[in-house]
TORMISE-695804 format. One line per 3 residues: number of its first residue (from 1); their letters; for each residue z negated, y, x negated of N, C-alpha, C, O, CB. Coordinates in Angstrom, 1 decimal. Glycine has a CB too. Layout:
NUM	a	Z,Y,X,Z,Y,X,Z,Y,X,Z,Y,X,Z,Y,X  ...
//
This chain:
1	myk	-11.2,7.7,7.4,-11.0,8.4,6.2,-9.7,8.0,5.5,-9.1,8.8,4.9,-12.2,8.1,5.3  -9.3,6.7,5.6,-8.0,6.3,5.1,-7.0,6.1,6.2,-6.0,5.5,6.0,-8.2,5.1,4.3  -7.3,6.6,7.4,-6.4,6.5,8.5,-5.7,7.9,8.7,-5.9,8.5,9.8,-7.2,6.0,9.8
4	qki	-4.9,8.3,7.7,-4.3,9.6,7.8,-2.8,9.4,8.0,-2.2,8.5,7.4,-4.6,10.4,6.5  -2.2,10.2,8.8,-0.8,10.1,9.1,0.1,10.1,7.8,1.0,9.4,7.7,-0.3,11.2,10.0  -0.3,11.0,6.8,0.5,11.0,5.6,0.6,9.7,4.9,1.6,9.4,4.3,0.0,12.1,4.7
7	iak	-0.5,9.0,4.9,-0.6,7.6,4.3,0.4,6.7,4.9,1.2,6.0,4.3,-2.0,7.0,4.3  0.4,6.7,6.3,1.3,5.8,7.1,2.7,6.3,6.9,3.6,5.4,6.7,1.0,5.9,8.6  3.0,7.6,6.8,4.3,8.0,6.7,4.9,7.6,5.3,6.1,7.2,5.3,4.4,9.6,6.8
10	iii	4.2,7.8,4.3,4.6,7.3,3.0,4.9,5.8,2.9,5.9,5.4,2.4,3.7,7.7,1.9  4.0,5.0,3.5,4.2,3.6,3.5,5.4,3.2,4.3,6.2,2.4,3.8,2.9,2.9,4.0  5.6,3.8,5.4,6.8,3.5,6.2,8.1,3.9,5.4,9.0,3.2,5.4,6.7,4.2,7.6
13	tqw	8.1,5.1,4.9,9.3,5.7,4.1,9.6,4.8,2.9,10.8,4.6,2.6,9.0,7.1,3.7  8.6,4.3,2.2,8.8,3.6,1.0,9.1,2.1,1.2,10.0,1.6,0.6,7.6,3.7,0.1  8.4,1.5,2.2,8.5,0.0,2.3,9.0,-0.6,3.6,9.2,-1.8,3.8,7.2,-0.6,2.0
16	ftn	9.1,0.3,4.7,9.4,-0.2,6.0,10.5,0.7,6.8,10.3,1.0,8.0,8.2,-0.2,6.8  11.5,1.1,6.1,12.5,2.0,6.7,13.4,1.2,7.7,13.8,1.8,8.7,13.4,2.6,5.6  13.6,-0.1,7.5,14.5,-0.9,8.4,14.2,-2.4,8.1,13.3,-2.7,7.4,16.0,-0.5,8.1
19	lqa	15.0,-3.2,8.8,14.8,-4.6,8.7,15.1,-5.2,7.3,14.7,-6.4,7.0,15.6,-5.4,9.8  15.8,-4.5,6.5,16.1,-5.0,5.1,15.1,-4.4,4.1,15.3,-4.7,2.9,17.5,-4.6,4.7  14.2,-3.6,4.5,13.2,-3.0,3.6,12.3,-4.0,3.0,12.1,-5.0,3.6,12.4,-1.9,4.3
22	dgi	11.8,-3.7,1.9,10.9,-4.6,1.1,9.7,-5.1,1.9,9.3,-6.2,1.8,10.4,-3.9,-0.2  9.1,-4.2,2.7,7.9,-4.6,3.5,8.2,-5.6,4.6,7.3,-6.4,5.0,7.3,-3.3,4.2  9.5,-5.7,5.0,9.9,-6.7,6.0,10.4,-7.9,5.2,10.0,-9.1,5.5,11.0,-6.2,6.9
25	rya	11.2,-7.7,4.2,11.8,-8.9,3.5,10.8,-9.7,2.7,11.0,-10.9,2.6,12.9,-8.4,2.5  9.8,-9.0,2.2,8.8,-9.7,1.4,7.4,-9.5,2.1,6.5,-9.1,1.5,8.7,-9.0,-0.1  7.4,-9.9,3.4,6.2,-9.8,4.2,5.0,-10.5,3.6,3.9,-10.0,3.8,6.5,-10.3,5.6
28	eyf	5.2,-11.5,2.8,4.0,-12.2,2.2,3.2,-11.3,1.3,2.1,-11.6,1.0,4.5,-13.4,1.4  3.8,-10.2,0.8,3.1,-9.3,-0.1,2.4,-8.2,0.7,1.6,-7.4,0.1,4.0,-8.7,-1.1  2.7,-8.1,2.0,2.2,-7.0,2.8,1.3,-7.5,4.0,0.8,-6.7,4.7,3.4,-6.2,3.4
31	tpf	1.2,-8.8,4.1,0.4,-9.5,5.1,-0.7,-10.4,4.5,-0.3,-11.4,4.0,1.3,-10.2,6.1  -2.0,-10.0,4.7,-2.5,-8.8,5.3,-2.2,-7.6,4.4,-1.9,-7.7,3.2,-4.0,-9.0,5.5  -2.3,-6.4,5.0,-1.9,-5.2,4.3,-2.8,-5.0,3.1,-4.0,-5.0,3.3,-1.9,-3.9,5.2
34	pln	-2.3,-4.9,1.9,-3.2,-4.8,0.7,-3.8,-3.5,0.5,-3.2,-2.4,0.6,-2.3,-5.2,-0.5  -5.1,-3.5,0.2,-5.9,-2.3,-0.1,-5.2,-1.6,-1.4,-5.2,-0.4,-1.4,-7.4,-2.7,-0.4  -4.8,-2.3,-2.3,-4.2,-1.7,-3.5,-3.0,-0.8,-3.2,-2.7,0.1,-3.9,-3.9,-2.7,-4.6
37	tia	-2.3,-1.1,-2.1,-1.2,-0.3,-1.7,-1.7,1.1,-1.2,-1.1,2.1,-1.4,-0.3,-1.0,-0.6  -2.7,1.0,-0.4,-3.3,2.2,0.1,-3.8,3.1,-1.0,-3.6,4.3,-1.1,-4.5,2.0,1.1  -4.5,2.4,-2.0,-5.0,3.2,-3.2,-3.9,3.8,-3.9,-4.0,5.0,-4.3,-5.8,2.2,-4.1
40	fvc	-2.8,3.1,-4.1,-1.7,3.6,-4.8,-1.1,4.8,-4.1,-0.8,5.8,-4.8,-0.6,2.5,-5.0  -0.9,4.7,-2.8,-0.3,5.9,-2.1,-1.3,7.0,-2.2,-0.8,8.2,-2.4,-0.1,5.5,-0.5  -2.6,6.9,-2.0,-3.5,7.9,-2.1,-3.5,8.6,-3.4,-3.7,9.8,-3.6,-4.9,7.5,-1.8
43	tai	-3.3,7.8,-4.5,-3.2,8.3,-5.8,-1.9,9.1,-6.0,-1.9,10.2,-6.7,-3.3,7.2,-6.9  -0.9,8.7,-5.5,0.4,9.4,-5.5,0.3,10.8,-4.8,0.8,11.8,-5.2,1.6,8.6,-4.9  -0.4,10.7,-3.6,-0.7,12.0,-2.9,-1.4,13.0,-3.7,-1.1,14.2,-3.8,-1.5,11.7,-1.6
46	eca	-2.5,12.5,-4.5,-3.2,13.4,-5.3,-2.4,13.9,-6.4,-2.5,15.1,-6.8,-4.4,12.6,-5.9  -1.5,13.2,-7.0,-0.5,13.6,-8.0,0.4,14.7,-7.4,0.6,15.8,-8.0,0.3,12.4,-8.5  0.9,14.6,-6.2,1.7,15.6,-5.6,0.9,16.9,-5.3,1.4,18.0,-5.5,2.2,15.0,-4.2
49	ide	-0.4,16.7,-4.9,-1.2,17.9,-4.8,-1.4,18.6,-6.1,-1.4,19.8,-6.1,-2.6,17.6,-4.1  -1.6,17.8,-7.1,-1.8,18.4,-8.5,-0.5,19.2,-8.9,-0.7,20.2,-9.6,-2.0,17.3,-9.5  0.6,18.8,-8.5,1.9,19.5,-8.9,1.9,20.9,-8.2,2.5,21.8,-8.8,3.1,18.7,-8.4
52	wst	1.2,21.1,-7.2,1.2,22.4,-6.5,-0.2,23.1,-6.7,-0.4,24.1,-6.0,1.4,22.2,-5.0  -1.0,22.7,-7.6,-2.3,23.3,-7.8,-2.4,24.7,-8.1,-3.4,25.4,-7.9,-3.1,22.5,-8.8  -1.3,25.2,-8.7,-1.2,26.6,-9.1,-0.6,27.5,-8.0,-0.5,28.7,-8.2,-0.4,26.8,-10.4
55	ger	-0.1,26.9,-7.0,0.7,27.6,-6.0,2.2,27.5,-6.2,2.9,27.8,-5.3,0.2,29.0,-6.0  2.6,27.1,-7.4,4.0,26.9,-7.7,4.1,25.4,-8.2,3.2,24.9,-8.8,4.5,27.9,-8.7  5.2,24.8,-7.9,5.4,23.4,-8.3,5.6,23.3,-9.8,6.5,23.9,-10.4,6.6,22.8,-7.5
58	kqv	4.7,22.5,-10.4,4.9,22.1,-11.8,4.8,20.7,-11.9,3.8,20.0,-11.5,3.8,22.8,-12.6  5.9,20.0,-12.4,5.9,18.6,-12.4,4.8,18.0,-13.2,4.5,18.5,-14.3,7.2,18.1,-13.0  4.2,17.0,-12.6,3.1,16.3,-13.3,3.6,14.8,-13.4,4.1,14.2,-12.5,1.7,16.4,-12.4
61	dfn	3.4,14.3,-14.6,3.7,12.8,-14.8,2.7,12.0,-14.1,1.5,12.1,-14.2,3.8,12.5,-16.4  3.3,11.1,-13.3,2.5,10.1,-12.5,2.4,8.8,-13.4,3.1,7.9,-13.2,3.2,9.8,-11.1  1.4,8.9,-14.3,1.3,7.7,-15.2,-0.1,7.2,-15.1,-1.1,7.9,-14.7,1.7,8.1,-16.6
64	gkk	-0.2,5.9,-15.6,-1.5,5.2,-15.5,-2.6,5.9,-16.3,-3.8,5.9,-16.0,-1.4,3.8,-16.0  -2.2,6.5,-17.4,-3.3,7.1,-18.3,-4.0,8.2,-17.6,-5.2,8.3,-17.7,-2.7,7.6,-19.6  -3.2,9.0,-16.9,-3.8,10.2,-16.2,-4.5,9.8,-14.8,-5.5,10.3,-14.5,-2.7,11.3,-16.0
67	yek	-3.8,8.9,-14.1,-4.2,8.6,-12.8,-5.0,7.3,-12.6,-5.2,6.9,-11.4,-3.0,8.7,-11.9  -5.3,6.6,-13.6,-6.0,5.3,-13.5,-7.3,5.5,-12.9,-7.7,4.8,-12.0,-6.2,4.7,-14.9  -8.0,6.5,-13.2,-9.4,6.8,-12.7,-9.3,7.2,-11.2,-10.1,6.7,-10.4,-10.0,8.0,-13.4
70	vyn	-8.3,7.9,-10.8,-8.1,8.3,-9.4,-7.8,7.0,-8.6,-8.4,6.8,-7.6,-6.8,9.3,-9.2  -6.9,6.1,-9.1,-6.6,4.9,-8.4,-7.9,4.0,-8.3,-8.2,3.5,-7.3,-5.5,4.1,-9.2  -8.6,3.9,-9.4,-9.8,3.1,-9.4,-10.9,3.6,-8.4,-11.6,2.8,-7.9,-10.4,3.0,-10.7
73	rhm	-11.0,4.9,-8.3,-11.9,5.5,-7.3,-11.5,5.2,-5.9,-12.3,4.8,-5.1,-11.9,7.1,-7.5  -10.2,5.2,-5.6,-9.7,4.8,-4.3,-10.0,3.3,-4.0,-10.5,3.0,-2.9,-8.2,5.2,-4.2  -9.8,2.5,-5.0,-10.0,1.1,-4.8,-11.5,0.8,-4.6,-11.8,0.0,-3.7,-9.5,0.3,-6.1
76	knl	-12.4,1.5,-5.3,-13.8,1.3,-5.1,-14.2,1.8,-3.7,-15.0,1.1,-3.0,-14.6,2.1,-6.2  -13.6,2.9,-3.3,-14.0,3.4,-2.0,-13.4,2.5,-0.9,-14.1,2.2,0.1,-13.4,4.8,-1.8  -12.2,2.0,-1.0,-11.6,1.1,0.0,-12.4,-0.2,0.0,-12.7,-0.7,1.1,-10.1,0.9,-0.3
79	ngw	-12.7,-0.8,-1.1,-13.5,-2.0,-1.1,-14.9,-1.8,-0.6,-15.4,-2.6,0.2,-13.6,-2.6,-2.6  -15.5,-0.7,-0.8,-16.8,-0.4,-0.2,-16.7,-0.2,1.2,-17.6,-0.7,2.0,-17.3,0.9,-0.8  -15.7,0.4,1.7,-15.5,0.6,3.2,-15.3,-0.8,3.8,-15.9,-1.0,4.9,-14.2,1.6,3.4
82	kkf	-14.5,-1.6,3.2,-14.2,-2.9,3.8,-15.5,-3.7,3.9,-15.8,-4.4,4.9,-13.2,-3.6,3.0  -16.2,-3.7,2.8,-17.5,-4.5,2.7,-18.5,-3.9,3.8,-19.1,-4.7,4.5,-18.2,-4.4,1.3  -18.6,-2.6,3.9,-19.5,-2.0,4.8,-19.0,-2.4,6.3,-19.8,-2.7,7.2,-19.6,-0.4,4.6
85	svs	-17.8,-2.2,6.5,-17.2,-2.5,7.8,-17.5,-3.9,8.3,-17.8,-4.1,9.5,-15.7,-2.3,7.7  -17.4,-4.8,7.4,-17.7,-6.3,7.7,-19.2,-6.4,8.0,-19.6,-7.0,9.0,-17.3,-7.3,6.5  -20.0,-5.8,7.2,-21.5,-5.9,7.4,-22.0,-5.2,8.6,-23.0,-5.6,9.2,-22.2,-5.4,6.1
88	agv	-21.2,-4.2,9.1,-21.6,-3.4,10.3,-21.3,-4.2,11.6,-21.7,-3.8,12.7,-21.0,-2.0,10.3  -20.5,-5.3,11.4,-20.2,-6.1,12.6,-18.9,-5.7,13.3,-18.5,-6.5,14.2,-21.3,-6.1,13.5  -18.4,-4.6,12.9,-17.1,-4.1,13.5,-16.2,-3.9,12.2,-16.4,-2.9,11.5,-17.2,-2.8,14.4
91	nla	-15.2,-4.8,12.0,-14.4,-4.7,10.8,-13.4,-3.6,11.0,-12.2,-3.9,11.1,-13.8,-6.1,10.5  -13.8,-2.4,11.1,-12.9,-1.2,11.3,-11.8,-1.2,10.2,-10.7,-0.8,10.5,-13.7,0.1,11.3  -12.2,-1.5,8.9,-11.2,-1.4,7.8,-10.1,-2.3,8.1,-8.9,-1.9,8.0,-11.9,-1.8,6.5
94	qqv	-10.4,-3.6,8.5,-9.3,-4.5,8.8,-8.5,-4.1,10.0,-7.2,-4.3,10.1,-9.9,-5.9,9.0  -9.1,-3.5,11.0,-8.4,-3.0,12.2,-7.4,-1.9,11.8,-6.3,-1.9,12.3,-9.4,-2.4,13.2  -7.9,-1.0,10.9,-6.9,0.1,10.5,-5.8,-0.5,9.7,-4.6,-0.1,9.8,-7.7,1.1,9.6
97	lde	-6.1,-1.5,8.8,-5.0,-2.1,8.0,-4.0,-2.8,8.9,-2.8,-2.8,8.7,-5.6,-3.1,7.0  -4.5,-3.6,9.9,-3.7,-4.3,10.9,-2.8,-3.3,11.7,-1.6,-3.5,11.9,-4.5,-5.1,11.8  -3.4,-2.2,12.1,-2.7,-1.2,12.9,-1.6,-0.6,12.0,-0.5,-0.4,12.5,-3.7,-0.1,13.4
100	lln	-1.9,-0.3,10.8,-0.9,0.3,9.9,0.2,-0.7,9.7,1.4,-0.3,9.8,-1.5,0.7,8.5  0.0,-1.9,9.5,1.0,-2.9,9.3,1.9,-3.0,10.5,3.1,-3.1,10.4,0.4,-4.3,8.9  1.2,-3.1,11.7,2.0,-3.2,13.0,2.8,-2.0,13.2,4.0,-2.2,13.7,1.0,-3.4,14.1
103	tar	2.3,-0.8,13.0,3.1,0.4,13.1,4.3,0.4,12.2,5.4,0.8,12.6,2.2,1.6,12.9  4.0,0.1,11.0,5.1,0.1,10.0,6.2,-0.9,10.4,7.4,-0.6,10.3,4.6,-0.3,8.6  5.8,-2.1,10.8,6.8,-3.2,11.2,7.6,-2.7,12.4,8.8,-3.0,12.5,6.1,-4.4,11.5
106	qra	6.9,-2.0,13.4,7.6,-1.5,14.6,8.6,-0.5,14.1,9.8,-0.5,14.6,6.6,-1.0,15.6  8.2,0.4,13.3,9.2,1.5,12.8,10.4,0.9,12.1,11.5,1.4,12.2,8.5,2.5,11.9  10.2,-0.3,11.4,11.4,-0.9,10.8,12.2,-1.7,11.8,13.3,-2.2,11.4,10.8,-1.8,9.7
109	gas	11.7,-1.9,13.0,12.5,-2.6,14.0,12.1,-4.1,14.0,12.8,-4.9,14.7,14.0,-2.5,13.7  11.0,-4.4,13.4,10.5,-5.8,13.4,9.4,-6.0,14.5,8.9,-5.0,15.1,9.9,-6.3,11.9  9.0,-7.2,14.7,7.9,-7.5,15.6,6.6,-6.9,15.1,6.4,-6.8,13.8,7.7,-9.0,15.8
112	aht	5.8,-6.4,15.9,4.5,-5.8,15.5,3.5,-6.8,15.2,2.5,-6.5,14.6,4.0,-4.8,16.6  3.7,-8.0,15.6,2.8,-9.1,15.3,2.7,-9.4,13.9,3.7,-9.4,13.2,3.1,-10.4,16.1  1.5,-9.6,13.4,1.3,-9.9,12.0,2.0,-11.2,11.7,1.8,-12.2,12.5,-0.2,-9.9,11.7
115	vev	2.7,-11.3,10.7,3.5,-12.5,10.3,2.5,-13.5,9.6,1.7,-13.2,8.8,4.6,-12.2,9.4  2.6,-14.8,10.0,1.9,-15.8,9.3,2.6,-16.1,8.0,3.8,-16.3,8.0,1.8,-17.2,10.2  1.9,-16.0,6.9,2.5,-16.2,5.7,2.0,-17.5,5.0,0.8,-17.7,4.9,2.1,-15.0,4.8
118	dea	3.0,-18.2,4.5,2.7,-19.4,3.7,2.2,-19.0,2.3,2.5,-17.8,1.9,3.8,-20.3,3.6  1.6,-19.8,1.6,1.2,-19.5,0.2,2.5,-19.2,-0.6,3.5,-19.9,-0.6,0.5,-20.7,-0.4  2.5,-18.1,-1.3,3.6,-17.7,-2.1,3.8,-18.7,-3.2,2.8,-19.2,-3.8,3.5,-16.2,-2.6
121	eel	5.0,-19.0,-3.5,5.3,-20.0,-4.6,4.9,-19.3,-5.9,5.0,-18.1,-6.1,6.8,-20.4,-4.6  4.3,-20.1,-6.8,4.0,-19.6,-8.1,5.2,-19.6,-9.0,6.0,-20.5,-8.9,2.9,-20.5,-8.7  5.3,-18.5,-9.8,6.4,-18.4,-10.7,5.9,-19.0,-12.0,4.7,-19.1,-12.3,6.7,-16.9,-10.9
124	dye	7.0,-19.5,-12.7,6.7,-20.1,-14.1,7.5,-19.4,-15.1,8.3,-18.5,-14.8,7.0,-21.7,-14.0  7.4,-19.9,-16.3,8.1,-19.3,-17.5,9.6,-19.3,-17.2,10.2,-18.3,-17.6,7.7,-20.0,-18.7  10.2,-20.3,-16.7,11.6,-20.3,-16.4,12.0,-19.2,-15.4,13.0,-18.6,-15.6,11.9,-21.7,-15.8
127	dfm	11.2,-18.9,-14.4,11.5,-17.9,-13.5,11.4,-16.5,-14.2,12.3,-15.6,-13.9,10.4,-17.9,-12.3  10.4,-16.3,-15.1,10.4,-15.1,-15.8,11.6,-14.9,-16.7,12.1,-13.8,-16.9,9.1,-15.0,-16.6  12.1,-16.0,-17.3,13.3,-15.9,-18.2,14.5,-15.5,-17.4,15.2,-14.6,-17.8,13.5,-17.3,-18.9
130	vnq	14.7,-16.1,-16.2,15.8,-15.7,-15.3,15.7,-14.3,-14.9,16.7,-13.5,-15.0,15.8,-16.7,-14.1  14.5,-13.8,-14.6,14.3,-12.4,-14.2,14.7,-11.5,-15.3,15.2,-10.4,-15.1,12.8,-12.2,-13.7  14.4,-11.9,-16.5,14.7,-11.0,-17.7,16.2,-11.1,-18.1,16.7,-10.4,-19.0,13.9,-11.4,-18.8
133	gl	16.9,-12.0,-17.4,18.3,-12.2,-17.8,18.6,-13.0,-19.1,19.6,-12.9,-19.7,19.0,-10.9,-17.9  17.6,-13.8,-19.4,17.6,-14.6,-20.6,18.0,-16.0,-20.3,18.1,-16.9,-21.3,16.3,-14.6,-21.3
//
């Protein structure tokens, strides 16, 4: 159900275009591949479909107020699928996520093997100040 080519294509285009892409440079945020990213992409796809709902393109604002319920529905479905998959004894959900990550990494020119990720460092107030240019 969530193993659709359009989902992989969007993820690769957005985060895994080459070795300098965010999905490679910040592997700790993509390993293991996060369900919320799949939910976000599916929500964006629904927004794009809504833009063409009349047969002609009409721009639709992709904002949280309008699409929060859509995102939450996808998260609920993905979490339910993952839970069911584990309980069924064949973690198909994780297999699909691993395959997606490996395919995306290969397309970027990186190793298909899942990267071992250390615990990400915690940010503090000083880091936030620097980020804001203060």
